[in-house]
TIDOLUM-846226 format. One record per atom (N, C-alpha, C, O): residue number from 1; atom name; x, y, z. Coordinates in steps of 0.001 Angstrom, whole numbers. Atoms other than C-alpha are relative to their C-alpha. Example, Ala and Ser with C-alpha at 12.3 -4.5 7.8 and 13.67 -1.06 7.14 Angstrom:
residues 2
+------+------+---------+---------+---------+
| resi | name |       x |       y |       z |
+------+------+---------+---------+---------+
|    1 |    N |     890 |   -1190 |       0 |
|    1 |   CA |   12300 |   -4500 |    7800 |
|    1 |    C |     900 |    1200 |       0 |
|    1 |    O |    1936 |    1181 |     665 |
|    2 |    N |    -820 |   -1190 |     -60 |
|    2 |   CA |   13670 |   -1060 |    7140 |
|    2 |    C |    -770 |    1090 |     730 |
|    2 |    O |    -261 |    2198 |     899 |
+------+------+---------+---------+---------+
//
This chain:
residues 76
+------+------+---------+---------+---------+
| resi | name |       x |       y |       z |
+------+------+---------+---------+---------+
|    1 |    N |    -149 |     972 |    1343 |
|    1 |   CA |    1235 |   30073 |    5221 |
|    1 |    C |    2107 |   -1343 |     -38 |
|    1 |    O |    3296 |   -1061 |    -189 |
|    2 |    N |   -1091 |     398 |    -221 |
|    2 |   CA |    3721 |   27176 |    5617 |
|    2 |    C |    1382 |    -926 |   -1405 |
|    2 |    O |    2419 |   -1584 |   -1489 |
|    3 |    N |   -1293 |     288 |    1897 |
|    3 |   CA |    5166 |   26702 |    1442 |
|    3 |    C |    -913 |   -1444 |      -5 |
|    3 |    O |   -1420 |   -1486 |   -1126 |
|    4 |    N |     371 |    1079 |      67 |
|    4 |   CA |    3568 |   23289 |    1948 |
|    4 |    C |   -1486 |    -374 |   -1245 |
|    4 |    O |   -2476 |     289 |    -936 |
|    5 |    N |    1244 |    -325 |     593 |
|    5 |   CA |     676 |   22557 |    -827 |
|    5 |    C |    -649 |    -197 |     858 |
|    5 |    O |    -305 |    -267 |    2038 |
|    6 |    N |     263 |     390 |    -971 |
|    6 |   CA |   -2255 |   21735 |     144 |
|    6 |    C |    -969 |   -1133 |    -518 |
|    6 |    O |   -2198 |   -1134 |    -591 |
|    7 |    N |     541 |    1117 |     889 |
|    7 |   CA |   -2884 |   18570 |   -1585 |
|    7 |    C |    1166 |    -596 |    -569 |
|    7 |    O |    1118 |      -4 |   -1647 |
|    8 |    N |    -782 |      68 |    -740 |
|    8 |   CA |     101 |   17163 |   -1505 |
|    8 |    C |     124 |   -2001 |   -1245 |
|    8 |    O |      80 |   -3110 |    -712 |
|    9 |    N |    -200 |     658 |     720 |
|    9 |   CA |     586 |   14778 |   -5241 |
|    9 |    C |    -243 |   -1665 |    1034 |
|    9 |    O |     -37 |   -1915 |    2221 |
|   10 |    N |     617 |    1119 |    -959 |
|   10 |   CA |    -848 |   11057 |   -4530 |
|   10 |    C |   -1062 |     -79 |     690 |
|   10 |    O |   -1521 |   -1167 |    1037 |
|   11 |    N |     832 |     156 |    -992 |
|   11 |   CA |   -3347 |   12080 |   -2515 |
|   11 |    C |   -1538 |      39 |   -1037 |
|   11 |    O |   -1392 |     672 |   -2082 |
|   12 |    N |    1306 |     136 |     780 |
|   12 |   CA |   -7205 |   11535 |   -4166 |
|   12 |    C |    -323 |     843 |    1586 |
|   12 |    O |    -100 |     875 |    2796 |
|   13 |    N |     997 |   -1201 |    -738 |
|   13 |   CA |   -9425 |   14358 |   -3331 |
|   13 |    C |    -990 |     213 |    -666 |
|   13 |    O |    -802 |      79 |   -1875 |
|   14 |    N |    1088 |     129 |     818 |
|   14 |   CA |  -13193 |   14922 |   -4299 |
|   14 |    C |     488 |    1516 |    -293 |
|   14 |    O |    1353 |    2254 |     179 |
|   15 |    N |     123 |   -1376 |    1691 |
|   15 |   CA |  -13813 |   17909 |   -7298 |
|   15 |    C |   -1283 |    1172 |     644 |
|   15 |    O |   -2181 |     987 |    -177 |
|   16 |    N |    1245 |     239 |    -917 |
|   16 |   CA |  -16655 |   19470 |   -5146 |
|   16 |    C |    -540 |    1351 |   -1388 |
|   16 |    O |   -1525 |    2075 |   -1532 |
|   17 |    N |     649 |   -1014 |    1272 |
|   17 |   CA |  -16810 |   21641 |   -8434 |
|   17 |    C |    -409 |    -957 |   -1140 |
|   17 |    O |   -1311 |    -628 |   -1911 |
|   18 |    N |     683 |     641 |    1044 |
|   18 |   CA |  -17310 |   18960 |  -10730 |
|   18 |    C |    -976 |   -1370 |     447 |
|   18 |    O |   -1779 |   -1947 |    -288 |
|   19 |    N |    1018 |    1157 |    -330 |
|   19 |   CA |  -18794 |   15930 |   -7741 |
|   19 |    C |    1077 |    -656 |    -629 |
|   19 |    O |     471 |   -1582 |   -1168 |
|   20 |    N |    -580 |    1150 |     426 |
|   20 |   CA |  -15533 |   13922 |   -9197 |
|   20 |    C |     802 |      91 |     704 |
|   20 |    O |     670 |     949 |    1576 |
|   21 |    N |    -482 |     300 |   -1067 |
|   21 |   CA |  -12688 |   12658 |   -7447 |
|   21 |    C |    1221 |    -871 |    -666 |
|   21 |    O |    1242 |   -1872 |   -1382 |
|   22 |    N |   -1297 |     465 |    1385 |
|   22 |   CA |   -9290 |   12061 |   -8999 |
|   22 |    C |    1516 |    -183 |    1466 |
|   22 |    O |    1419 |    -703 |    2578 |
|   23 |    N |   -1284 |    1167 |    -783 |
|   23 |   CA |   -5428 |   11289 |   -7321 |
|   23 |    C |     739 |    2668 |    -195 |
|   23 |    O |      40 |    3566 |    -664 |
|   24 |    N |    -374 |       9 |      83 |
|   24 |   CA |   -3838 |   13992 |   -7405 |
|   24 |    C |    1881 |     971 |    -978 |
|   24 |    O |    2533 |    1874 |    -454 |
|   25 |    N |   -1092 |    -301 |     619 |
|   25 |   CA |    -643 |   14772 |  -10043 |
|   25 |    C |     896 |     758 |    -758 |
|   25 |    O |    1681 |     567 |   -1687 |
|   26 |    N |   -1469 |   -1141 |      65 |
|   26 |   CA |    1207 |   17933 |   -9904 |
|   26 |    C |    -988 |    1194 |     446 |
|   26 |    O |   -2210 |    1207 |     590 |
|   27 |    N |    1022 |   -1508 |     291 |
|   27 |   CA |     342 |   21800 |   -9557 |
|   27 |    C |     352 |     682 |   -1354 |
|   27 |    O |     705 |    -279 |   -2038 |
|   28 |    N |    1179 |   -1234 |     822 |
|   28 |   CA |    -441 |   24178 |  -12055 |
|   28 |    C |     507 |    1338 |     339 |
|   28 |    O |     552 |    1306 |    1569 |
|   29 |    N |    -388 |   -1290 |    -360 |
|   29 |   CA |     787 |   27751 |  -11667 |
|   29 |    C |   -1702 |    -533 |    1223 |
|   29 |    O |   -1756 |   -1753 |    1373 |
|   30 |    N |     500 |     -13 |   -1055 |
|   30 |   CA |   -2429 |   27917 |   -8755 |
|   30 |    C |   -1212 |   -1114 |     131 |
|   30 |    O |   -2201 |   -1171 |     862 |
|   31 |    N |    1325 |     597 |     106 |
|   31 |   CA |   -4479 |   25404 |   -9701 |
|   31 |    C |     424 |   -1960 |     758 |
|   31 |    O |    1450 |   -1908 |    1436 |
|   32 |    N |    -839 |    1460 |     -45 |
|   32 |   CA |   -3582 |   21114 |   -8935 |
|   32 |    C |   -1027 |    -463 |   -1282 |
|   32 |    O |   -2158 |    -196 |   -1691 |
|   33 |    N |     576 |    1019 |     759 |
|   33 |   CA |   -4092 |   18805 |  -11317 |
|   33 |    C |    -612 |   -1753 |     159 |
|   33 |    O |      72 |   -2689 |     572 |
|   34 |    N |     666 |    1173 |    -722 |
|   34 |   CA |   -6519 |   15816 |  -10795 |
|   34 |    C |     190 |   -1189 |   -1207 |
|   34 |    O |     140 |    -885 |   -2398 |
|   35 |    N |     252 |    1356 |     802 |
|   35 |   CA |   -6402 |   12158 |  -12428 |
|   35 |    C |    -870 |    -599 |     227 |
|   35 |    O |    -774 |   -1210 |    1292 |
|   36 |    N |    -159 |    1657 |    -558 |
|   36 |   CA |   -9040 |    9607 |  -12799 |
|   36 |    C |     315 |   -1055 |     823 |
|   36 |    O |    1394 |   -1617 |     637 |
|   37 |    N |    -757 |    1083 |   -1174 |
|   37 |   CA |   -8619 |    7133 |  -10028 |
|   37 |    C |     370 |   -1088 |   -1292 |
|   37 |    O |    1547 |   -1450 |   -1309 |
|   38 |    N |     -26 |     717 |    1314 |
|   38 |   CA |   -8850 |    4940 |  -13392 |
|   38 |    C |    1305 |     720 |   -1045 |
|   38 |    O |    1870 |      29 |   -1893 |
|   39 |    N |   -1036 |    -859 |    1210 |
|   39 |   CA |   -6422 |    6886 |  -15590 |
|   39 |    C |    -588 |     607 |    -893 |
|   39 |    O |   -1805 |     780 |    -827 |
|   40 |    N |    1521 |   -1359 |     870 |
|   40 |   CA |   -7799 |    9299 |  -18369 |
|   40 |    C |     657 |    1037 |     131 |
|   40 |    O |    1418 |    1012 |    1099 |
|   41 |    N |      55 |   -1427 |    -179 |
|   41 |   CA |   -7188 |   13029 |  -18889 |
|   41 |    C |    -176 |     891 |    1022 |
|   41 |    O |   -1167 |     884 |    1753 |
|   42 |    N |     320 |    -673 |   -1422 |
|   42 |   CA |   -6742 |   15384 |  -16355 |
|   42 |    C |    -167 |    1146 |    -328 |
|   42 |    O |       6 |    1656 |   -1435 |
|   43 |    N |    1133 |    -771 |    -365 |
|   43 |   CA |   -8561 |   17988 |  -14887 |
|   43 |    C |    1126 |    1192 |     278 |
|   43 |    O |    2294 |    1200 |    -112 |
|   44 |    N |    -759 |    -874 |    -533 |
|   44 |   CA |   -7387 |   21085 |  -13268 |
|   44 |    C |   -1392 |     975 |    1070 |
|   44 |    O |   -2432 |    1474 |     637 |
|   45 |    N |     862 |      43 |   -1121 |
|   45 |   CA |   -9121 |   21996 |   -9629 |
|   45 |    C |     500 |    1003 |      82 |
|   45 |    O |    1581 |    1343 |    -399 |
|   46 |    N |    -753 |    -779 |   -1592 |
|   46 |   CA |   -8869 |   24604 |   -7100 |
|   46 |    C |      87 |     -47 |     890 |
|   46 |    O |   -1054 |       6 |    1349 |
|   47 |    N |    -605 |     708 |   -1070 |
|   47 |   CA |   -7491 |   23768 |   -4387 |
|   47 |    C |   -1027 |     464 |     925 |
|   47 |    O |   -1521 |    -261 |    1788 |
|   48 |    N |    1020 |    -238 |   -1459 |
|   48 |   CA |   -9873 |   25774 |   -2211 |
|   48 |    C |   -1274 |    -413 |   -1222 |
|   48 |    O |   -1954 |     270 |   -1988 |
|   49 |    N |    1580 |     713 |     920 |
|   49 |   CA |  -12648 |   23530 |   -4134 |
|   49 |    C |      41 |   -1293 |     -76 |
|   49 |    O |    -758 |   -2025 |    -659 |
|   50 |    N |     -18 |    1762 |     109 |
|   50 |   CA |  -11069 |   20010 |   -3360 |
|   50 |    C |    -544 |    -194 |    1440 |
|   50 |    O |    -930 |     653 |    2246 |
|   51 |    N |     278 |    -198 |   -2400 |
|   51 |   CA |  -11797 |   18328 |     606 |
|   51 |    C |     748 |   -1771 |   -1374 |
|   51 |    O |     922 |   -2410 |   -2411 |
|   52 |    N |   -1004 |    2157 |    -249 |
|   52 |   CA |   -9955 |   14788 |    1198 |
|   52 |    C |   -1299 |    -556 |     141 |
|   52 |    O |   -2424 |    -288 |     563 |
|   53 |    N |    1716 |     649 |    -370 |
|   53 |   CA |  -11724 |   11906 |     690 |
|   53 |    C |    1334 |    -755 |     592 |
|   53 |    O |    2517 |    -953 |     314 |
|   54 |    N |    -414 |    1393 |    -596 |
|   54 |   CA |  -11377 |    9348 |    3304 |
|   54 |    C |     204 |   -1675 |    -745 |
|   54 |    O |    -555 |   -1653 |   -1714 |
|   55 |    N |    -366 |    1146 |     169 |
|   55 |   CA |  -10313 |    5530 |    2431 |
|   55 |    C |   -1402 |    -967 |     -92 |
|   55 |    O |   -1314 |   -1921 |    -865 |
|   56 |    N |     929 |     408 |     576 |
|   56 |   CA |  -13881 |    4325 |    2466 |
|   56 |    C |   -1195 |     643 |    -683 |
|   56 |    O |   -2382 |     318 |    -649 |
|   57 |    N |     799 |    -915 |    1708 |
|   57 |   CA |  -15281 |    6845 |    -532 |
|   57 |    C |    1052 |    -888 |    -659 |
|   57 |    O |     806 |   -1936 |   -1257 |
|   58 |    N |   -1204 |     257 |    1271 |
|   58 |   CA |  -11680 |    6313 |   -2258 |
|   58 |    C |    -653 |   -1775 |      -6 |
|   58 |    O |    -920 |   -2038 |   -1179 |
|   59 |    N |     533 |     601 |     114 |
|   59 |   CA |  -13089 |    3071 |   -1725 |
|   59 |    C |    -275 |    -623 |    -811 |
|   59 |    O |     273 |   -1368 |   -1623 |
|   60 |    N |    1726 |     118 |     635 |
|   60 |   CA |  -16467 |    2823 |   -2819 |
|   60 |    C |    -195 |    1113 |   -1055 |
|   60 |    O |   -1304 |    1597 |   -1286 |
|   61 |    N |     104 |    -657 |     951 |
|   61 |   CA |  -15280 |    5093 |   -5646 |
|   61 |    C |     794 |    -847 |   -1422 |
|   61 |    O |     495 |    -995 |   -2607 |
|   62 |    N |    -585 |    1315 |    1260 |
|   62 |   CA |  -12339 |    2351 |   -7124 |
|   62 |    C |    -319 |    -856 |    -483 |
|   62 |    O |     131 |   -1321 |   -1530 |
|   63 |    N |    1253 |    1232 |     301 |
|   63 |   CA |  -15346 |    -420 |   -6802 |
|   63 |    C |   -1179 |    -307 |   -1271 |
|   63 |    O |   -1649 |   -1169 |   -2014 |
|   64 |    N |    1386 |    -205 |     877 |
|   64 |   CA |  -17978 |    1274 |   -8443 |
|   64 |    C |    1206 |    1140 |   -1806 |
|   64 |    O |     263 |    1609 |   -2443 |
|   65 |    N |   -1034 |    -199 |    1450 |
|   65 |   CA |  -15403 |    2725 |  -11892 |
|   65 |    C |     684 |   -1820 |    -279 |
|   65 |    O |     669 |   -2363 |   -1384 |
|   66 |    N |      71 |    1715 |     993 |
|   66 |   CA |  -14345 |   -1349 |  -12109 |
|   66 |    C |    -979 |    -520 |    -329 |
|   66 |    O |    -920 |   -1513 |   -1054 |
|   67 |    N |    1442 |     761 |      47 |
|   67 |   CA |  -18367 |   -1947 |  -11909 |
|   67 |    C |     -73 |     420 |   -1297 |
|   67 |    O |    -451 |    -405 |   -2128 |
|   68 |    N |     319 |    -706 |    1023 |
|   68 |   CA |  -18390 |     635 |  -14693 |
|   68 |    C |     588 |   -1068 |   -1519 |
|   68 |    O |     320 |   -1743 |   -2512 |
|   69 |    N |   -1334 |     288 |    1428 |
|   69 |   CA |  -15674 |    -239 |  -16900 |
|   69 |    C |     531 |   -1924 |    -813 |
|   69 |    O |    1179 |   -2376 |   -1757 |
|   70 |    N |     385 |    1279 |     665 |
|   70 |   CA |  -16690 |   -4133 |  -16720 |
|   70 |    C |   -1530 |     -29 |    -356 |
|   70 |    O |   -1747 |    -985 |   -1102 |
|   71 |    N |     740 |    -409 |    1076 |
|   71 |   CA |  -20068 |   -3048 |  -17880 |
|   71 |    C |     203 |      -8 |   -1313 |
|   71 |    O |    -130 |    -826 |   -2171 |
|   72 |    N |    -408 |     244 |    1796 |
|   72 |   CA |  -18874 |   -2298 |  -21050 |
|   72 |    C |     967 |    -569 |    -559 |
|   72 |    O |    1117 |    -472 |   -1777 |
|   73 |    N |    -407 |     515 |    1159 |
|   73 |   CA |  -16476 |   -4234 |  -21828 |
|   73 |    C |    -833 |   -1934 |    -333 |
|   73 |    O |    -646 |   -2832 |   -1154 |
|   74 |    N |     753 |    1278 |     162 |
|   74 |   CA |  -18854 |   -7251 |  -21271 |
|   74 |    C |   -1479 |    -299 |   -1183 |
|   74 |    O |   -2478 |     294 |   -1589 |
|   75 |    N |    1281 |     -75 |    1389 |
|   75 |   CA |  -20759 |   -9074 |  -24037 |
|   75 |    C |    -887 |     515 |    -453 |
|   75 |    O |    -752 |    1680 |     -79 |
|   76 |    N |    1510 |    -838 |    -157 |
|   76 |   CA |  -23846 |   -7767 |  -24794 |
|   76 |    C |   -1009 |    -547 |    -763 |
|   76 |    O |   -2135 |     -50 |    -746 |
+------+------+---------+---------+---------+
//
């Protein structure tokens, strides 16, 4: 063990338990603290149950969130 965190702050990861992509914003005890890409409420994730997100998957997730926001704010 090198003492390095499993996922450094700022890293995009997929929480495989919740099937959500988030940014690592901290480490609290044995958990990673993740925040949705577009901001919002943090959640705790088990470091053993997260996997790194590649640049293509990260781009797809950001576009999907932007599309969801535009659908919510468009006049009905």
